[in-house]
Backbone as CSV, one residue per row, in Angstrom:
resi,resn,N_x,N_y,N_z,CA_x,CA_y,CA_z,C_x,C_y,C_z
1,MET,-9.360,7.232,-43.016,-9.162,8.376,-42.362,-9.666,8.803,-41.123
2,LYS,-11.031,8.774,-41.057,-11.786,9.202,-39.929,-11.515,7.672,-38.830
3,ASN,-11.400,6.738,-39.281,-10.888,5.112,-38.174,-9.825,5.923,-37.307
4,ILE,-8.563,6.592,-38.409,-7.413,7.243,-37.506,-7.769,7.907,-36.494
5,ALA,-8.813,8.855,-36.696,-8.968,9.980,-35.885,-9.571,9.598,-34.447
6,ILE,-10.199,8.657,-34.783,-11.221,8.131,-33.619,-10.434,7.186,-32.668
7,LEU,-9.343,6.495,-33.246,-8.460,5.922,-32.442,-7.315,7.022,-31.906
8,TRP,-6.989,7.813,-32.466,-6.391,8.981,-31.453,-7.021,9.420,-30.611
9,ALA,-7.865,10.146,-30.910,-8.964,10.250,-29.720,-9.171,9.565,-28.654
10,LEU,-9.602,8.279,-28.822,-9.610,7.392,-28.138,-8.153,7.304,-27.078
11,LEU,-7.240,7.201,-27.927,-5.926,7.094,-27.112,-5.703,8.394,-26.263
12,ALA,-5.773,9.726,-26.847,-5.759,10.509,-26.238,-6.466,10.611,-24.739
13,VAL,-7.807,10.154,-24.607,-8.346,10.311,-23.674,-8.086,9.199,-22.662
14,SER,-7.517,8.040,-23.049,-7.042,6.997,-22.213,-5.497,7.362,-21.621
15,VAL,-4.926,8.266,-22.288,-3.560,8.617,-21.966,-4.063,9.560,-20.704
16,GLY,-5.062,10.293,-20.854,-5.405,11.451,-19.883,-6.222,11.194,-18.694
17,LEU,-6.790,9.568,-18.879,-7.261,9.225,-17.788,-6.491,8.360,-16.816
18,ALA,-5.203,7.720,-17.306,-4.241,7.199,-17.021,-3.298,8.205,-15.970
19,GLN,-3.194,9.348,-16.626,-2.655,10.129,-15.605,-3.504,10.969,-14.493
20,ASP,-4.622,10.729,-14.614,-5.588,11.380,-13.311,-6.066,10.069,-12.234
21,LYS,-5.103,9.358,-12.786,-5.365,8.089,-11.163,-4.587,8.502,-9.969
22,PRO,-5.478,8.592,-8.898,-5.459,8.860,-7.919,-4.049,8.824,-7.279
23,SER,-3.234,9.313,-6.487,-2.019,8.916,-5.899,-2.341,8.051,-4.262
24,MET,-1.598,7.632,-4.062,-1.635,7.249,-2.374,-0.888,8.082,-1.556
25,ALA,-0.498,9.201,-1.973,-0.144,10.140,-1.169,-0.671,10.861,-0.218
26,GLY,-0.586,10.967,0.880,-1.631,11.938,1.800,-1.492,10.999,3.468
27,SER,-2.582,10.895,4.067,-2.816,10.288,5.594,-3.990,9.188,5.181
28,TRP,-3.557,8.247,5.871,-4.851,7.258,5.718,-4.770,6.250,7.254
29,LYS,-6.348,6.131,7.540,-6.581,5.556,8.966,-7.148,4.422,8.537
30,TRP,-6.601,3.273,9.212,-7.035,1.797,9.343,-8.274,1.436,10.045
31,ASP,-9.138,0.989,8.920,-10.237,0.623,9.494,-10.380,-0.746,10.173
32,SER,-9.974,-0.948,11.288,-10.143,-2.237,11.981,-11.748,-3.073,11.832
33,THR,-12.703,-2.462,11.635,-13.997,-3.058,11.636,-14.138,-3.541,9.882
34,GLN,-13.611,-3.295,9.342,-13.407,-4.113,7.716,-12.038,-4.827,7.464
35,SER,-11.338,-4.892,8.433,-9.717,-5.625,8.449,-10.088,-6.846,9.116
36,ASP,-8.948,-7.910,8.621,-9.145,-9.242,9.023,-7.601,-9.624,9.107
37,PHE,-6.962,-10.229,10.335,-5.791,-10.446,10.275,-5.445,-12.002,10.430
38,GLY,-6.344,-12.595,10.081,-6.485,-13.806,9.950,-6.373,-14.461,11.481
39,SER,-4.936,-15.290,11.497,-4.873,-16.345,12.805,-4.059,-15.080,13.620
40,GLU,-3.524,-14.075,13.094,-3.013,-13.129,14.088,-3.586,-11.991,14.528
41,THR,-2.892,-11.312,15.663,-3.461,-10.538,16.271,-3.389,-8.840,15.989
42,ALA,-4.431,-8.412,16.078,-4.528,-7.258,14.859,-3.968,-5.896,16.092
43,PRO,-3.389,-5.019,15.670,-2.937,-3.972,16.475,-4.521,-3.062,16.813
44,ARG,-4.284,-2.432,17.715,-5.296,-1.585,18.448,-5.415,-0.582,17.707
45,SER,-4.697,0.157,16.926,-5.260,1.296,16.268,-3.441,1.529,14.746
46,MET,-3.986,1.888,13.915,-2.973,2.553,13.128,-2.947,3.597,11.979
47,THR,-2.258,4.312,11.846,-2.706,5.545,10.540,-1.070,5.686,9.685
48,CYS,-1.728,5.908,8.396,-0.456,5.789,8.094,-0.198,7.266,7.075
49,THR,0.933,7.344,6.913,1.155,9.031,5.985,2.137,8.225,4.801
50,THR,1.657,8.365,3.505,2.122,8.175,2.560,3.040,9.381,1.878
51,LEU,4.228,9.667,2.049,5.060,10.582,1.696,5.428,11.112,0.213
52,LYS,5.462,10.146,-0.589,5.898,9.905,-2.076,5.204,8.553,-2.421
53,ASP,4.466,8.956,-3.770,3.969,7.871,-4.737,3.978,7.744,-5.858
54,THR,5.237,7.864,-6.392,5.672,7.930,-8.165,6.242,6.470,-8.108
55,PRO,6.635,6.218,-9.219,7.494,4.896,-9.592,9.058,5.194,-9.328
56,GLN,9.499,6.646,-9.359,10.871,6.774,-8.479,10.707,6.298,-7.115
57,MET,9.824,6.475,-6.489,10.139,6.797,-4.895,8.710,6.675,-4.407
58,LEU,8.713,5.497,-3.571,7.466,5.643,-2.652,8.001,5.377,-1.220
59,SER,7.209,5.924,-0.490,7.947,6.315,0.809,6.678,6.611,1.596
60,TYR,6.669,5.862,2.738,5.509,5.660,4.041,5.695,5.588,5.398
61,ARG,5.085,6.002,6.465,5.269,5.772,7.646,3.969,5.397,8.380
62,ILE,4.077,4.434,9.133,3.142,3.959,9.604,3.127,3.890,11.301
63,HIS,1.942,5.075,11.842,2.220,4.841,13.567,0.924,4.093,13.658
64,GLY,1.260,3.249,15.212,0.131,2.011,15.442,0.272,2.020,16.923
65,VAL,-0.632,1.701,17.427,-0.291,0.563,18.702,-0.987,-0.817,18.563
66,ASP,0.266,-1.473,19.313,-0.097,-2.801,19.035,-1.162,-3.520,20.219
67,ASP,-1.607,-4.817,19.962,-2.101,-5.118,20.722,-2.261,-5.244,22.238
68,LYS,-0.868,-5.106,22.577,-1.144,-4.990,23.985,-0.696,-3.483,24.743
69,GLY,-0.813,-2.614,23.547,-0.631,-1.203,23.859,0.311,-0.427,23.749
70,LYS,1.162,-0.993,23.073,2.426,-0.601,22.842,2.974,-0.038,21.594
71,PRO,3.057,1.374,21.618,3.443,2.404,20.510,4.545,1.513,19.354
72,PHE,4.329,1.745,18.038,5.086,1.600,16.986,5.330,2.243,15.953
73,VAL,6.297,2.363,15.286,6.424,3.174,13.706,7.046,2.132,12.977
74,PHE,6.505,2.148,11.739,7.120,1.479,10.764,7.109,2.383,9.413
75,SER,8.132,1.865,8.920,8.436,2.581,7.589,9.128,2.236,6.628
76,TRP,9.016,2.066,5.160,9.559,1.949,4.357,9.807,3.039,2.816
77,SER,11.466,2.891,2.549,11.422,3.850,1.172,12.110,3.248,0.298
78,GLY,11.557,3.506,-1.121,12.276,2.802,-2.104,11.444,3.167,-3.325
79,PRO,12.333,2.818,-4.733,11.748,3.053,-6.087,10.584,1.692,-5.826
80,GLU,9.845,1.994,-7.230,8.607,0.810,-7.096,9.216,-0.240,-8.167
81,ASP,10.692,-0.353,-8.208,11.004,-1.386,-9.463,11.232,-2.837,-9.129
82,GLY,10.497,-3.288,-7.701,10.391,-4.622,-7.359,12.148,-4.749,-6.463
83,SER,13.160,-3.943,-6.428,14.088,-4.165,-5.634,13.872,-3.960,-3.965
84,MET,14.646,-4.791,-3.222,14.290,-5.054,-2.009,15.299,-3.718,-1.441
85,HIS,14.607,-3.363,0.014,15.046,-2.298,0.543,14.505,-2.256,1.939
86,PRO,15.389,-2.088,2.810,15.250,-2.123,4.413,13.844,-1.875,4.857
87,THR,12.707,-2.300,5.410,11.886,-2.035,6.578,12.267,-1.718,7.617
88,LEU,11.925,-0.631,8.611,12.611,-0.233,9.696,11.248,-0.503,10.845
89,MET,11.438,-0.834,11.886,10.583,-0.837,12.820,11.255,-0.120,13.973
90,ASN,10.281,1.043,14.329,10.685,1.983,15.552,12.240,2.173,14.959
91,GLY,12.809,2.874,13.897,13.993,2.775,13.570,14.961,1.882,13.533
92,LYS,14.565,0.643,13.682,15.868,-0.267,13.434,15.302,-1.330,12.080
93,PRO,16.132,-1.850,11.232,15.998,-2.960,10.236,15.118,-4.217,11.161
94,SER,14.114,-3.924,9.942,12.963,-5.273,10.501,12.793,-6.144,9.426
95,GLY,13.393,-6.088,8.351,13.524,-7.301,7.134,13.700,-6.414,5.902
96,GLN,12.714,-6.737,4.441,13.367,-6.432,3.522,12.124,-6.585,2.670
97,THR,11.999,-5.171,1.902,10.629,-5.582,0.939,11.082,-4.696,-0.537
98,GLY,10.008,-5.239,-1.349,10.240,-4.683,-2.695,9.117,-4.737,-3.170
99,TYR,8.787,-3.287,-3.647,7.619,-2.836,-4.095,7.727,-2.635,-6.218
100,LYS,6.513,-3.424,-6.893,6.442,-2.918,-8.103,5.237,-2.918,-8.282
101,LYS,4.489,-1.464,-9.180,3.368,-1.347,-9.797,2.958,-2.065,-11.000
102,GLY,1.837,-2.681,-10.975,1.561,-3.358,-12.279,0.656,-2.966,-13.340
103,GLN,0.451,-3.154,-14.463,-0.110,-2.040,-15.436,-1.674,-1.886,-14.971
104,ASP,-2.236,-2.371,-14.394,-3.800,-2.044,-13.774,-3.667,-1.155,-12.404
105,GLY,-2.446,-0.947,-12.075,-2.045,0.225,-11.237,-2.100,-0.490,-9.739
106,THR,-2.362,-1.729,-9.614,-2.258,-2.331,-8.449,-0.802,-2.356,-8.095
107,LEU,-0.534,-2.371,-6.467,0.866,-2.133,-6.456,1.103,-3.723,-5.429
108,VAL,2.409,-4.219,-6.007,2.426,-5.554,-5.262,3.982,-5.445,-4.542
109,ALA,3.808,-5.886,-3.085,5.021,-5.969,-2.274,5.461,-7.235,-2.274
110,HIS,6.858,-7.454,-1.759,6.879,-8.841,-1.631,8.267,-8.948,-0.457
111,GLY,8.343,-10.037,0.549,9.824,-9.569,1.124,9.673,-10.245,2.357
112,GLU,10.301,-10.451,3.181,10.425,-10.971,4.485,10.893,-10.030,5.422
113,ASP,10.163,-10.617,7.104,10.339,-10.041,7.868,11.305,-10.445,8.747
114,ALA,11.648,-9.461,9.864,13.055,-10.344,10.677,12.595,-11.627,11.601
115,GLY,11.033,-11.819,11.766,10.599,-12.881,12.300,10.948,-14.421,11.266
116,GLY,10.989,-14.175,10.025,11.193,-15.138,9.065,9.878,-15.359,8.290
117,TYR,8.912,-14.438,8.451,7.390,-14.243,7.661,8.053,-13.919,6.449
118,ALA,7.676,-14.296,5.073,7.877,-14.302,3.618,6.492,-13.619,3.597
119,PHE,6.512,-12.906,2.658,4.711,-12.108,2.142,4.809,-11.506,1.322
120,GLU,3.466,-11.896,0.216,3.456,-11.199,-1.036,1.846,-9.938,-0.166
121,ASP,2.214,-8.892,-0.775,0.997,-7.999,-0.743,0.403,-7.442,-1.862
122,HIS,-0.703,-7.731,-2.203,-1.526,-6.756,-3.391,-2.079,-5.728,-2.886
123,ILE,-1.914,-4.522,-3.082,-2.363,-3.327,-2.508,-3.124,-2.349,-3.754
124,SER,-4.413,-1.975,-3.466,-5.445,-1.321,-4.527,-5.469,-0.181,-4.070
125,LEU,-5.904,0.671,-5.056,-6.733,1.985,-4.642,-7.948,1.968,-5.472
126,SER,-8.935,2.371,-4.753,-10.708,2.118,-5.040,-10.422,3.496,-6.125
127,PRO,-11.327,3.752,-7.080,-11.512,4.560,-8.359,-11.316,5.947,-7.638
128,ASP,-12.001,6.290,-6.632,-12.103,7.508,-6.270,-10.954,8.056,-5.251
129,GLY,-9.998,7.090,-4.937,-8.709,7.306,-4.334,-8.909,7.764,-2.969
130,ASN,-10.095,7.083,-2.372,-10.192,7.269,-0.753,-10.034,5.990,-0.217
131,THR,-10.251,5.179,-0.545,-9.899,3.538,0.166,-8.723,2.846,-0.396
132,LEU,-7.974,2.321,0.500,-6.861,1.392,0.112,-6.802,0.150,0.707
133,THR,-7.033,-0.731,0.112,-6.913,-2.220,0.470,-5.706,-3.283,0.304
134,ILE,-5.059,-3.508,1.224,-3.991,-4.443,1.040,-4.592,-5.983,1.557
135,GLU,-4.308,-6.812,0.311,-4.434,-8.187,0.502,-3.246,-8.972,0.948
136,SER,-2.998,-9.888,1.892,-1.639,-10.176,2.187,-1.600,-11.821,2.442
137,ASN,-0.568,-12.380,1.650,-0.188,-13.896,2.107,0.811,-13.746,2.550
138,LEU,0.677,-14.392,3.670,2.212,-14.601,4.694,2.515,-16.182,5.039
139,LYS,3.911,-16.214,5.137,4.352,-17.891,5.086,5.430,-17.823,6.323
140,SER,5.428,-18.498,7.209,6.502,-18.758,8.331,7.403,-19.553,8.137
141,LYS,8.279,-19.725,8.653,9.568,-20.496,7.959,9.306,-21.853,8.117
142,ASP,8.209,-22.253,9.352,7.656,-23.316,9.421,6.622,-23.898,8.889
143,GLY,6.283,-23.166,7.767,5.355,-23.357,6.822,3.714,-23.045,6.833
144,LYS,3.537,-22.530,8.221,2.472,-21.921,8.674,1.712,-20.751,7.742
145,GLU,0.735,-20.606,7.182,0.432,-19.577,6.057,-0.623,-19.055,6.881
146,ASN,-0.826,-17.549,6.708,-1.931,-16.634,6.966,-2.217,-15.917,5.774
147,ARG,-3.869,-15.309,5.901,-4.035,-14.534,4.682,-4.587,-13.179,5.730
148,GLU,-4.394,-11.972,5.149,-4.879,-10.734,5.696,-5.191,-10.126,5.010
149,LYS,-6.171,-9.082,5.382,-6.948,-7.674,4.711,-7.023,-6.560,5.431
150,GLN,-6.468,-5.863,5.034,-6.362,-4.339,5.509,-7.236,-3.247,4.749
151,VAL,-7.994,-2.665,5.250,-8.794,-1.464,4.505,-8.241,-0.363,5.535
152,TRP,-8.056,0.808,4.527,-7.351,1.819,4.944,-8.540,3.277,4.400
153,HIS,-8.877,4.264,4.692,-9.633,5.565,4.533,-8.679,6.502,4.233
154,ARG,-8.884,7.134,3.208,-7.980,8.753,3.128,-8.567,9.678,4.307
155,VAL,-7.682,10.271,5.177,-8.115,11.091,5.847,-8.467,12.719,4.931
156,ALA,-9.517,12.629,5.321,-10.262,13.941,4.290,-9.347,15.409,4.580
157,GLY,-9.113,15.616,2.905,-8.347,16.860,2.614,-6.785,16.518,2.720
158,SER,-5.986,15.462,3.016,-5.012,14.919,3.001,-4.049,14.705,1.655
159,ASN,-4.989,14.766,0.547,-4.696,14.943,-0.891,-4.768,16.191,-1.408
160,GLY,-5.146,16.848,-1.056,-5.516,18.346,-1.336,-7.112,18.755,-1.438
161,LYS,-7.942,17.589,-1.380,-9.252,17.396,-1.862,-9.871,16.892,-0.556
162,PRO,-11.260,16.876,-0.335,-11.797,16.264,1.057,-11.903,14.924,0.370
163,ALA,-12.153,13.947,1.455,-12.390,12.784,0.990,-14.134,12.739,0.568
164,SER,-14.589,11.880,-0.074,-16.025,11.937,-0.387,-16.659,10.671,0.372
């Protein structure tokens, strides 16, 4: 009987911890010094606002300036069930992406952009909820592969708590 009580206590703690996982909702600033775009040219700047982060809906918008100084807006919205939904670049369709959250909390994206690049992203959130890391594998139609890593930091106060 004592062992059952201990198991129930452990289960209650683990469920409580799972519910306390930080959300990606909030504002994020891209860290160019910790990011690597591989053989591709990095943009000059990017900020992201994650509007929703639930199993039913993930929604975000990225504002940036490309390597030539031209501003852009990239956005996506849909459920975290792996189904494909349009990505928008400056309000126009620019490909299809699907997101699915793994049991470990990592978000996996897959899709294809308008240029024909197929990609798979693995997105992880640090335990404190203040650093987002995206590791990408991209493959062009002609078979050229590229690996990228993007690091993003939460903007202080954007999730209701100051970043540490």
